[in-house]
MILUMGU-100953 format. One record per atom (N, C-alpha, C): chain; atom name; residue number from 1; x, y, z. Coordinates in steps of 0.02 Angstrom, whole numbers, plus 32768, in hexadecimal, padded with zeros to 4 digits. Layout:
% residues N
node chain: A name: CA resi: NUM xx: X yy: Y zz: Z
...
This chain:
% residues 109
node chain: A name: N resi: 1 xx: 816B yy: 7F64 zz: 7DD4
node chain: A name: CA resi: 1 xx: 8139 yy: 7F82 zz: 7DA7
node chain: A name: C resi: 1 xx: 810F yy: 7FB4 zz: 7DCA
node chain: A name: N resi: 2 xx: 810D yy: 7FEE zz: 7DAF
node chain: A name: CA resi: 2 xx: 80E4 yy: 8025 zz: 7DC9
node chain: A name: C resi: 2 xx: 80A2 yy: 8025 zz: 7DA0
node chain: A name: N resi: 3 xx: 806A yy: 801E zz: 7DC6
node chain: A name: CA resi: 3 xx: 802B yy: 8024 zz: 7DA0
node chain: A name: C resi: 3 xx: 8009 yy: 8065 zz: 7DB5
node chain: A name: N resi: 4 xx: 7FE8 yy: 807E zz: 7D87
node chain: A name: CA resi: 4 xx: 7FC1 yy: 80BF zz: 7D8D
node chain: A name: C resi: 4 xx: 7F75 yy: 80B0 zz: 7D8A
node chain: A name: N resi: 5 xx: 7F4F yy: 80D5 zz: 7DB2
node chain: A name: CA resi: 5 xx: 7F07 yy: 80CF zz: 7DA8
node chain: A name: C resi: 5 xx: 7EEF yy: 80E8 zz: 7D65
node chain: A name: N resi: 6 xx: 7EC3 yy: 80C5 zz: 7D47
node chain: A name: CA resi: 6 xx: 7EAC yy: 80D7 zz: 7D02
node chain: A name: C resi: 6 xx: 7E7D yy: 8114 zz: 7D03
node chain: A name: N resi: 7 xx: 7E55 yy: 8116 zz: 7D3C
node chain: A name: CA resi: 7 xx: 7E29 yy: 8153 zz: 7D42
node chain: A name: C resi: 7 xx: 7E2F yy: 816F zz: 7D89
node chain: A name: N resi: 8 xx: 7E31 yy: 81AF zz: 7D8C
node chain: A name: CA resi: 8 xx: 7E37 yy: 81CF zz: 7DCF
node chain: A name: C resi: 8 xx: 7DFA yy: 81C0 zz: 7DF6
node chain: A name: N resi: 9 xx: 7E04 yy: 81B5 zz: 7E39
node chain: A name: CA resi: 9 xx: 7DCD yy: 81A9 zz: 7E66
node chain: A name: C resi: 9 xx: 7DC7 yy: 81E5 zz: 7E97
node chain: A name: N resi: 10 xx: 7D90 yy: 81F1 zz: 7EB0
node chain: A name: CA resi: 10 xx: 7D86 yy: 8226 zz: 7EDF
node chain: A name: C resi: 10 xx: 7DB0 yy: 821A zz: 7F1F
node chain: A name: N resi: 11 xx: 7DC5 yy: 824E zz: 7F3D
node chain: A name: CA resi: 11 xx: 7DEB yy: 8248 zz: 7F7C
node chain: A name: C resi: 11 xx: 7DBE yy: 822D zz: 7FB3
node chain: A name: N resi: 12 xx: 7DD9 yy: 8200 zz: 7FD8
node chain: A name: CA resi: 12 xx: 7DB3 yy: 81E5 zz: 800D
node chain: A name: C resi: 12 xx: 7DC5 yy: 8209 zz: 804F
node chain: A name: N resi: 13 xx: 7D8F yy: 821A zz: 8076
node chain: A name: CA resi: 13 xx: 7D9F yy: 823F zz: 80B1
node chain: A name: C resi: 13 xx: 7DBA yy: 8210 zz: 80E6
node chain: A name: N resi: 14 xx: 7DF3 yy: 8223 zz: 8106
node chain: A name: CA resi: 14 xx: 7E0F yy: 81F8 zz: 8138
node chain: A name: C resi: 14 xx: 7E21 yy: 8222 zz: 8173
node chain: A name: N resi: 15 xx: 7E30 yy: 8200 zz: 81AB
node chain: A name: CA resi: 15 xx: 7E3E yy: 8226 zz: 81E8
node chain: A name: C resi: 15 xx: 7E87 yy: 8245 zz: 81E2
node chain: A name: N resi: 16 xx: 7E92 yy: 827A zz: 8206
node chain: A name: CA resi: 16 xx: 7ED3 yy: 8298 zz: 8204
node chain: A name: C resi: 16 xx: 7F0A yy: 8268 zz: 8216
node chain: A name: N resi: 17 xx: 7F04 yy: 823A zz: 8242
node chain: A name: CA resi: 17 xx: 7F31 yy: 820C zz: 8255
node chain: A name: C resi: 17 xx: 7F45 yy: 81DD zz: 821A
node chain: A name: N resi: 18 xx: 7F11 yy: 81C0 zz: 81F8
node chain: A name: CA resi: 18 xx: 7F1C yy: 8196 zz: 81BE
node chain: A name: C resi: 18 xx: 7F41 yy: 81BE zz: 8187
node chain: A name: N resi: 19 xx: 7F2B yy: 81FE zz: 8180
node chain: A name: CA resi: 19 xx: 7F4A yy: 8227 zz: 814B
node chain: A name: C resi: 19 xx: 7F92 yy: 8230 zz: 8159
node chain: A name: N resi: 20 xx: 7FA4 yy: 8239 zz: 8196
node chain: A name: CA resi: 20 xx: 7FEB yy: 8247 zz: 81AA
node chain: A name: C resi: 20 xx: 8012 yy: 8205 zz: 819F
node chain: A name: N resi: 21 xx: 7FF7 yy: 81CB zz: 81AB
node chain: A name: CA resi: 21 xx: 8016 yy: 818C zz: 81A6
node chain: A name: C resi: 21 xx: 8021 yy: 817C zz: 815A
node chain: A name: N resi: 22 xx: 7FF0 yy: 818D zz: 8133
node chain: A name: CA resi: 22 xx: 7FF4 yy: 8185 zz: 80E8
node chain: A name: C resi: 22 xx: 802A yy: 81B1 zz: 80CD
node chain: A name: N resi: 23 xx: 802F yy: 81F2 zz: 80E0
node chain: A name: CA resi: 23 xx: 8061 yy: 821E zz: 80C6
node chain: A name: C resi: 23 xx: 80A4 yy: 8208 zz: 80DD
node chain: A name: N resi: 24 xx: 80AB yy: 81F5 zz: 811A
node chain: A name: CA resi: 24 xx: 80EE yy: 81DC zz: 812F
node chain: A name: C resi: 24 xx: 8102 yy: 819D zz: 8105
node chain: A name: N resi: 25 xx: 80D2 yy: 8171 zz: 80FD
node chain: A name: CA resi: 25 xx: 80E1 yy: 8132 zz: 80D7
node chain: A name: C resi: 25 xx: 80F6 yy: 8142 zz: 808E
node chain: A name: N resi: 26 xx: 80D5 yy: 8175 zz: 806F
node chain: A name: CA resi: 26 xx: 80E6 yy: 818A zz: 802B
node chain: A name: C resi: 26 xx: 812E yy: 81A6 zz: 8028
node chain: A name: N resi: 27 xx: 8145 yy: 81C9 zz: 8060
node chain: A name: CA resi: 27 xx: 8187 yy: 81E0 zz: 8061
node chain: A name: C resi: 27 xx: 81BC yy: 81AA zz: 805F
node chain: A name: N resi: 28 xx: 81AC yy: 8171 zz: 8080
node chain: A name: CA resi: 28 xx: 81D5 yy: 8138 zz: 807C
node chain: A name: C resi: 28 xx: 81DE yy: 811B zz: 8036
node chain: A name: N resi: 29 xx: 81AB yy: 8122 zz: 800C
node chain: A name: CA resi: 29 xx: 81AC yy: 8104 zz: 7FC6
node chain: A name: C resi: 29 xx: 81BD yy: 8135 zz: 7F94
node chain: A name: N resi: 30 xx: 81BB yy: 8176 zz: 7FA3
node chain: A name: CA resi: 30 xx: 81C4 yy: 81A6 zz: 7F69
node chain: A name: C resi: 30 xx: 820A yy: 819C zz: 7F49
node chain: A name: N resi: 31 xx: 823E yy: 8196 zz: 7F73
node chain: A name: CA resi: 31 xx: 8280 yy: 818F zz: 7F53
node chain: A name: C resi: 31 xx: 8287 yy: 814F zz: 7F27
node chain: A name: N resi: 32 xx: 8275 yy: 8117 zz: 7F3D
node chain: A name: CA resi: 32 xx: 827A yy: 80DA zz: 7F13
node chain: A name: C resi: 32 xx: 824C yy: 80DE zz: 7EDA
node chain: A name: N resi: 33 xx: 8211 yy: 80FC zz: 7EE1
node chain: A name: CA resi: 33 xx: 81E5 yy: 8101 zz: 7EA6
node chain: A name: C resi: 33 xx: 8202 yy: 812E zz: 7E70
node chain: A name: N resi: 34 xx: 821E yy: 8169 zz: 7E88
node chain: A name: CA resi: 34 xx: 823D yy: 8196 zz: 7E5B
node chain: A name: C resi: 34 xx: 8279 yy: 8174 zz: 7E35
node chain: A name: N resi: 35 xx: 829F yy: 8150 zz: 7E5B
node chain: A name: CA resi: 35 xx: 82D8 yy: 812B zz: 7E3C
node chain: A name: C resi: 35 xx: 82BD yy: 80F6 zz: 7E05
node chain: A name: N resi: 36 xx: 8288 yy: 80D7 zz: 7E18
node chain: A name: CA resi: 36 xx: 826E yy: 80A2 zz: 7DEA
node chain: A name: C resi: 36 xx: 8252 yy: 80C3 zz: 7DA9
node chain: A name: N resi: 37 xx: 8231 yy: 80FD zz: 7DB3
node chain: A name: CA resi: 37 xx: 8216 yy: 8120 zz: 7D76
node chain: A name: C resi: 37 xx: 824F yy: 813B zz: 7D4B
node chain: A name: N resi: 38 xx: 8286 yy: 8158 zz: 7D6B
node chain: A name: CA resi: 38 xx: 82BD yy: 816D zz: 7D44
node chain: A name: C resi: 38 xx: 82E0 yy: 8131 zz: 7D21
node chain: A name: N resi: 39 xx: 82E3 yy: 80FA zz: 7D44
node chain: A name: CA resi: 39 xx: 8304 yy: 80BE zz: 7D24
node chain: A name: C resi: 39 xx: 82DE yy: 80A4 zz: 7CE3
node chain: A name: N resi: 40 xx: 829C yy: 80AC zz: 7CEA
node chain: A name: CA resi: 40 xx: 8273 yy: 809A zz: 7CAF
node chain: A name: C resi: 40 xx: 8273 yy: 80CF zz: 7C79
node chain: A name: N resi: 41 xx: 8290 yy: 810A zz: 7C84
node chain: A name: CA resi: 41 xx: 8295 yy: 813D zz: 7C55
node chain: A name: C resi: 41 xx: 8255 yy: 8169 zz: 7C55
node chain: A name: N resi: 42 xx: 822D yy: 8165 zz: 7C88
node chain: A name: CA resi: 42 xx: 81F1 yy: 8190 zz: 7C90
node chain: A name: C resi: 42 xx: 8202 yy: 81CE zz: 7CB4
node chain: A name: N resi: 43 xx: 81D6 yy: 8200 zz: 7CA8
node chain: A name: CA resi: 43 xx: 81E2 yy: 823F zz: 7CCB
node chain: A name: C resi: 43 xx: 81C0 yy: 823D zz: 7D0E
node chain: A name: N resi: 44 xx: 81E3 yy: 8239 zz: 7D46
node chain: A name: CA resi: 44 xx: 81C4 yy: 8230 zz: 7D89
node chain: A name: C resi: 44 xx: 8198 yy: 826A zz: 7DA0
node chain: A name: N resi: 45 xx: 81AB yy: 82A6 zz: 7D89
node chain: A name: CA resi: 45 xx: 8182 yy: 82E1 zz: 7D9D
node chain: A name: C resi: 45 xx: 813C yy: 82E0 zz: 7D7D
node chain: A name: N resi: 46 xx: 8134 yy: 82BC zz: 7D44
node chain: A name: CA resi: 46 xx: 80F2 yy: 82B7 zz: 7D25
node chain: A name: C resi: 46 xx: 80CB yy: 827D zz: 7D44
node chain: A name: N resi: 47 xx: 80EA yy: 8244 zz: 7D53
node chain: A name: CA resi: 47 xx: 80C8 yy: 8208 zz: 7D6C
node chain: A name: C resi: 47 xx: 80C1 yy: 8205 zz: 7DB7
node chain: A name: N resi: 48 xx: 80EB yy: 8226 zz: 7DDC
node chain: A name: CA resi: 48 xx: 80ED yy: 8220 zz: 7E20
node chain: A name: C resi: 48 xx: 80AB yy: 8230 zz: 7E44
node chain: A name: N resi: 49 xx: 8087 yy: 8265 zz: 7E32
node chain: A name: CA resi: 49 xx: 8046 yy: 826E zz: 7E54
node chain: A name: C resi: 49 xx: 8011 yy: 8237 zz: 7E49
node chain: A name: N resi: 50 xx: 8010 yy: 8219 zz: 7E0F
node chain: A name: CA resi: 50 xx: 7FE2 yy: 81E2 zz: 7E02
node chain: A name: C resi: 50 xx: 7FF7 yy: 81A1 zz: 7E2B
node chain: A name: N resi: 51 xx: 8038 yy: 8196 zz: 7E31
node chain: A name: CA resi: 51 xx: 804E yy: 815E zz: 7E59
node chain: A name: C resi: 51 xx: 803F yy: 816A zz: 7EA3
node chain: A name: N resi: 52 xx: 8049 yy: 81A9 zz: 7EBA
node chain: A name: CA resi: 52 xx: 803B yy: 81B9 zz: 7F01
node chain: A name: C resi: 52 xx: 7FF0 yy: 81AF zz: 7F0D
node chain: A name: N resi: 53 xx: 7FC6 yy: 81C7 zz: 7EE1
node chain: A name: CA resi: 53 xx: 7F7E yy: 81BA zz: 7EE8
node chain: A name: C resi: 53 xx: 7F69 yy: 8177 zz: 7EEA
node chain: A name: N resi: 54 xx: 7F85 yy: 814A zz: 7EBF
node chain: A name: CA resi: 54 xx: 7F75 yy: 8101 zz: 7EC2
node chain: A name: C resi: 54 xx: 7F8F yy: 80E1 zz: 7EFF
node chain: A name: N resi: 55 xx: 7FCA yy: 80F6 zz: 7F16
node chain: A name: CA resi: 55 xx: 7FE8 yy: 80DE zz: 7F57
node chain: A name: C resi: 55 xx: 7FB8 yy: 80F2 zz: 7F8D
node chain: A name: N resi: 56 xx: 7F9F yy: 812C zz: 7F92
node chain: A name: CA resi: 56 xx: 7F74 yy: 8142 zz: 7FC6
node chain: A name: C resi: 56 xx: 7F33 yy: 8119 zz: 7FCA
node chain: A name: N resi: 57 xx: 7F15 yy: 8110 zz: 7F91
node chain: A name: CA resi: 57 xx: 7ED9 yy: 80E6 zz: 7F8E
node chain: A name: C resi: 57 xx: 7EE2 yy: 80A1 zz: 7FA3
node chain: A name: N resi: 58 xx: 7F1C yy: 8080 zz: 7F8E
node chain: A name: CA resi: 58 xx: 7F2B yy: 803E zz: 7F9E
node chain: A name: C resi: 58 xx: 7F37 yy: 8036 zz: 7FED
node chain: A name: N resi: 59 xx: 7F5B yy: 8066 zz: 8005
node chain: A name: CA resi: 59 xx: 7F6B yy: 8064 zz: 804A
node chain: A name: C resi: 59 xx: 7F2A yy: 806C zz: 8077
node chain: A name: N resi: 60 xx: 7EFD yy: 809A zz: 805F
node chain: A name: CA resi: 60 xx: 7EC0 yy: 80A1 zz: 8082
node chain: A name: C resi: 60 xx: 7E96 yy: 8060 zz: 807D
node chain: A name: N resi: 61 xx: 7E9A yy: 803C zz: 8048
node chain: A name: CA resi: 61 xx: 7E76 yy: 7FFF zz: 8041
node chain: A name: C resi: 61 xx: 7E8F yy: 7FCE zz: 8072
node chain: A name: N resi: 62 xx: 7ED5 yy: 7FC7 zz: 8076
node chain: A name: CA resi: 62 xx: 7EF3 yy: 7F98 zz: 80A9
node chain: A name: C resi: 62 xx: 7EDD yy: 7FAA zz: 80EF
node chain: A name: N resi: 63 xx: 7EE2 yy: 7FEB zz: 8101
node chain: A name: CA resi: 63 xx: 7ED1 yy: 8000 zz: 8142
node chain: A name: C resi: 63 xx: 7E85 yy: 7FF5 zz: 8154
node chain: A name: N resi: 64 xx: 7E5E yy: 7FFE zz: 8124
node chain: A name: CA resi: 64 xx: 7E14 yy: 7FF3 zz: 8132
node chain: A name: C resi: 64 xx: 7E03 yy: 7FA9 zz: 8136
node chain: A name: N resi: 65 xx: 7E2D yy: 7F7F zz: 8116
node chain: A name: CA resi: 65 xx: 7E25 yy: 7F34 zz: 8121
node chain: A name: C resi: 65 xx: 7E3C yy: 7F20 zz: 8164
node chain: A name: N resi: 66 xx: 7E5F yy: 7F49 zz: 818A
node chain: A name: CA resi: 66 xx: 7E73 yy: 7F38 zz: 81CE
node chain: A name: C resi: 66 xx: 7EBE yy: 7F23 zz: 81CD
node chain: A name: N resi: 67 xx: 7EE1 yy: 7F2D zz: 819F
node chain: A name: CA resi: 67 xx: 7F29 yy: 7F1B zz: 81A5
node chain: A name: C resi: 67 xx: 7F4C yy: 7F4C zz: 81CB
node chain: A name: N resi: 68 xx: 7F73 yy: 7F3C zz: 81FD
node chain: A name: CA resi: 68 xx: 7F96 yy: 7F6B zz: 8222
node chain: A name: C resi: 68 xx: 7FD6 yy: 7F8B zz: 81FA
node chain: A name: N resi: 69 xx: 7FE3 yy: 7FC9 zz: 820A
node chain: A name: CA resi: 69 xx: 801A yy: 7FEC zz: 81E5
node chain: A name: C resi: 69 xx: 805D yy: 7FCA zz: 81EE
node chain: A name: N resi: 70 xx: 8069 yy: 7FA9 zz: 822A
node chain: A name: CA resi: 70 xx: 80A9 yy: 7F8C zz: 8231
node chain: A name: C resi: 70 xx: 80AF yy: 7F4C zz: 8200
node chain: A name: N resi: 71 xx: 8078 yy: 7F2A zz: 81F3
node chain: A name: CA resi: 71 xx: 807D yy: 7EF4 zz: 81C5
node chain: A name: C resi: 71 xx: 8080 yy: 7F0C zz: 817D
node chain: A name: N resi: 72 xx: 8062 yy: 7F43 zz: 816A
node chain: A name: CA resi: 72 xx: 8067 yy: 7F5F zz: 8127
node chain: A name: C resi: 72 xx: 80AD yy: 7F75 zz: 811D
node chain: A name: N resi: 73 xx: 80CB yy: 7F94 zz: 814B
node chain: A name: CA resi: 73 xx: 810F yy: 7FAA zz: 8149
node chain: A name: C resi: 73 xx: 8140 yy: 7F70 zz: 8145
node chain: A name: N resi: 74 xx: 8139 yy: 7F40 zz: 816E
node chain: A name: CA resi: 74 xx: 8168 yy: 7F08 zz: 8175
node chain: A name: C resi: 74 xx: 8161 yy: 7EDA zz: 8134
node chain: A name: N resi: 75 xx: 812B yy: 7ECE zz: 811B
node chain: A name: CA resi: 75 xx: 811F yy: 7EA6 zz: 80E0
node chain: A name: C resi: 75 xx: 811F yy: 7ECC zz: 809F
node chain: A name: N resi: 76 xx: 8129 yy: 7F0C zz: 80A4
node chain: A name: CA resi: 76 xx: 8128 yy: 7F39 zz: 8067
node chain: A name: C resi: 76 xx: 80E9 yy: 7F30 zz: 803C
node chain: A name: N resi: 77 xx: 80B1 yy: 7F2A zz: 805D
node chain: A name: CA resi: 77 xx: 8071 yy: 7F21 zz: 803C
node chain: A name: C resi: 77 xx: 805B yy: 7F5D zz: 8011
node chain: A name: N resi: 78 xx: 807B yy: 7F95 zz: 801C
node chain: A name: CA resi: 78 xx: 8069 yy: 7FD0 zz: 7FF6
node chain: A name: C resi: 78 xx: 80A0 yy: 7FEB zz: 7FC6
node chain: A name: N resi: 79 xx: 80CA yy: 7FBC zz: 7FB2
node chain: A name: CA resi: 79 xx: 80FD yy: 7FCC zz: 7F83
node chain: A name: C resi: 79 xx: 80E3 yy: 7FE3 zz: 7F41
node chain: A name: N resi: 80 xx: 80E8 yy: 8023 zz: 7F30
node chain: A name: CA resi: 80 xx: 80CF yy: 8039 zz: 7EED
node chain: A name: C resi: 80 xx: 80EE yy: 801B zz: 7EB2
node chain: A name: N resi: 81 xx: 8128 yy: 8001 zz: 7EB5
node chain: A name: CA resi: 81 xx: 814D yy: 7FE1 zz: 7E80
node chain: A name: C resi: 81 xx: 8132 yy: 7F9C zz: 7E70
node chain: A name: N resi: 82 xx: 8112 yy: 7F83 zz: 7EA0
node chain: A name: CA resi: 82 xx: 80FA yy: 7F37 zz: 7E98
node chain: A name: C resi: 82 xx: 80B5 yy: 7F3C zz: 7E77
node chain: A name: N resi: 83 xx: 80A6 yy: 7F04 zz: 7E52
node chain: A name: CA resi: 83 xx: 8066 yy: 7EFB zz: 7E31
node chain: A name: C resi: 83 xx: 8032 yy: 7EF3 zz: 7E67
node chain: A name: N resi: 84 xx: 7FF6 yy: 7F10 zz: 7E58
node chain: A name: CA resi: 84 xx: 7FBB yy: 7F13 zz: 7E88
node chain: A name: C resi: 84 xx: 7FAA yy: 7ECA zz: 7E9B
node chain: A name: N resi: 85 xx: 7FA6 yy: 7E9C zz: 7E6A
node chain: A name: CA resi: 85 xx: 7F94 yy: 7E56 zz: 7E79
node chain: A name: C resi: 85 xx: 7FC3 yy: 7E36 zz: 7EAA
node chain: A name: N resi: 86 xx: 8000 yy: 7E41 zz: 7EA2
node chain: A name: CA resi: 86 xx: 8033 yy: 7E26 zz: 7ED1
node chain: A name: C resi: 86 xx: 802B yy: 7E3F zz: 7F17
node chain: A name: N resi: 87 xx: 801E yy: 7E80 zz: 7F1D
node chain: A name: CA resi: 87 xx: 800D yy: 7E9C zz: 7F5C
node chain: A name: C resi: 87 xx: 7FD0 yy: 7E80 zz: 7F7E
node chain: A name: N resi: 88 xx: 7F9D yy: 7E76 zz: 7F53
node chain: A name: CA resi: 88 xx: 7F5C yy: 7E5B zz: 7F6C
node chain: A name: C resi: 88 xx: 7F66 yy: 7E14 zz: 7F87
node chain: A name: N resi: 89 xx: 7F8E yy: 7DEB zz: 7F64
node chain: A name: CA resi: 89 xx: 7F9C yy: 7DA9 zz: 7F77
node chain: A name: C resi: 89 xx: 7FC4 yy: 7DAA zz: 7FB9
node chain: A name: N resi: 90 xx: 7FF6 yy: 7DD8 zz: 7FC3
node chain: A name: CA resi: 90 xx: 8019 yy: 7DD9 zz: 7FFE
node chain: A name: C resi: 90 xx: 7FEB yy: 7DEF zz: 803B
node chain: A name: N resi: 91 xx: 7FC0 yy: 7E1F zz: 802E
node chain: A name: CA resi: 91 xx: 7F92 yy: 7E36 zz: 8061
node chain: A name: C resi: 91 xx: 7F63 yy: 7DFD zz: 8077
node chain: A name: N resi: 92 xx: 7F48 yy: 7DD8 zz: 8047
node chain: A name: CA resi: 92 xx: 7F1E yy: 7D9F zz: 8055
node chain: A name: C resi: 92 xx: 7F41 yy: 7D6A zz: 807D
node chain: A name: N resi: 93 xx: 7F7F yy: 7D59 zz: 8069
node chain: A name: CA resi: 93 xx: 7FA6 yy: 7D29 zz: 8090
node chain: A name: C resi: 93 xx: 7FAF yy: 7D3F zz: 80D8
node chain: A name: N resi: 94 xx: 7FBE yy: 7D7F zz: 80E1
node chain: A name: CA resi: 94 xx: 7FC6 yy: 7D9A zz: 8124
node chain: A name: C resi: 94 xx: 7F84 yy: 7D93 zz: 814C
node chain: A name: N resi: 95 xx: 7F50 yy: 7DA6 zz: 812E
node chain: A name: CA resi: 95 xx: 7F0F yy: 7DA1 zz: 8151
node chain: A name: C resi: 95 xx: 7F01 yy: 7D5A zz: 8160
node chain: A name: N resi: 96 xx: 7F08 yy: 7D2C zz: 8133
node chain: A name: CA resi: 96 xx: 7EFA yy: 7CE5 zz: 8141
node chain: A name: C resi: 96 xx: 7F24 yy: 7CCC zz: 8179
node chain: A name: N resi: 97 xx: 7F62 yy: 7CDB zz: 817A
node chain: A name: CA resi: 97 xx: 7F8E yy: 7CC7 zz: 81B0
node chain: A name: C resi: 97 xx: 7F77 yy: 7CE2 zz: 81F1
node chain: A name: N resi: 98 xx: 7F62 yy: 7D21 zz: 81F6
node chain: A name: CA resi: 98 xx: 7F4A yy: 7D40 zz: 8231
node chain: A name: C resi: 98 xx: 7F06 yy: 7D1C zz: 8249
node chain: A name: N resi: 99 xx: 7EDE yy: 7D06 zz: 8217
node chain: A name: CA resi: 99 xx: 7E9B yy: 7CE4 zz: 822A
node chain: A name: C resi: 99 xx: 7EAC yy: 7CA0 zz: 824B
node chain: A name: N resi: 100 xx: 7EDE yy: 7C7D zz: 8227
node chain: A name: CA resi: 100 xx: 7EF1 yy: 7C3C zz: 823F
node chain: A name: C resi: 100 xx: 7F12 yy: 7C3C zz: 8288
node chain: A name: N resi: 101 xx: 7F3B yy: 7C70 zz: 8293
node chain: A name: CA resi: 101 xx: 7F5B yy: 7C7B zz: 82D3
node chain: A name: C resi: 101 xx: 7F27 yy: 7C88 zz: 8307
node chain: A name: N resi: 102 xx: 7EF4 yy: 7CB4 zz: 82F6
node chain: A name: CA resi: 102 xx: 7EC0 yy: 7CC4 zz: 8328
node chain: A name: C resi: 102 xx: 7E98 yy: 7C86 zz: 833B
node chain: A name: N resi: 103 xx: 7E89 yy: 7C5C zz: 8305
node chain: A name: CA resi: 103 xx: 7E62 yy: 7C21 zz: 830E
node chain: A name: C resi: 103 xx: 7E88 yy: 7BED zz: 833C
node chain: A name: N resi: 104 xx: 7EC9 yy: 7BEA zz: 8334
node chain: A name: CA resi: 104 xx: 7EF1 yy: 7BBF zz: 835D
node chain: A name: C resi: 104 xx: 7EF6 yy: 7BD1 zz: 83A1
node chain: A name: N resi: 105 xx: 7EF3 yy: 7C17 zz: 83AE
node chain: A name: CA resi: 105 xx: 7EF3 yy: 7C30 zz: 83F2
node chain: A name: C resi: 105 xx: 7EB5 yy: 7C23 zz: 8414
node chain: A name: N resi: 106 xx: 7E7F yy: 7C29 zz: 83F1
node chain: A name: CA resi: 106 xx: 7E3A yy: 7C1E zz: 8411
node chain: A name: C resi: 106 xx: 7E30 yy: 7BD5 zz: 841D
node chain: A name: N resi: 107 xx: 7E4E yy: 7BA8 zz: 83F5
node chain: A name: CA resi: 107 xx: 7E47 yy: 7B60 zz: 83FF
node chain: A name: C resi: 107 xx: 7E72 yy: 7B46 zz: 843C
node chain: A name: N resi: 108 xx: 7EA5 yy: 7B6D zz: 8451
node chain: A name: CA resi: 108 xx: 7ECD yy: 7B5E zz: 848B
node chain: A name: C resi: 108 xx: 7EA8 yy: 7B6F zz: 84CC
node chain: A name: N resi: 109 xx: 7E80 yy: 7B9F zz: 84CB
node chain: A name: CA resi: 109 xx: 7E5F yy: 7BB2 zz: 8509
node chain: A name: C resi: 109 xx: 7E1E yy: 7B91 zz: 8515
């Protein structure tokens, strides 16, 4: 399911490095998202900019939470076709797992 933001939000200033990472990551999703929109019977050229903007904002949120890009990529935490609540739950599970792992390592030393 592709969700769109209901209200546009202002662009968030990010470093050029993050901007490049976000752009590259969107290129990975652009094809599957276009196919999903066509499959639903929507006009991709009309909806794609909104989906891209929502993807950018979500990816920025994940990065500012401290999730590494390799985990975002591996777990598809930024899949624009997935419901936001599902992605949030996946991100929380990943962060909880990381906290438990870190706690176990500190208990061993």
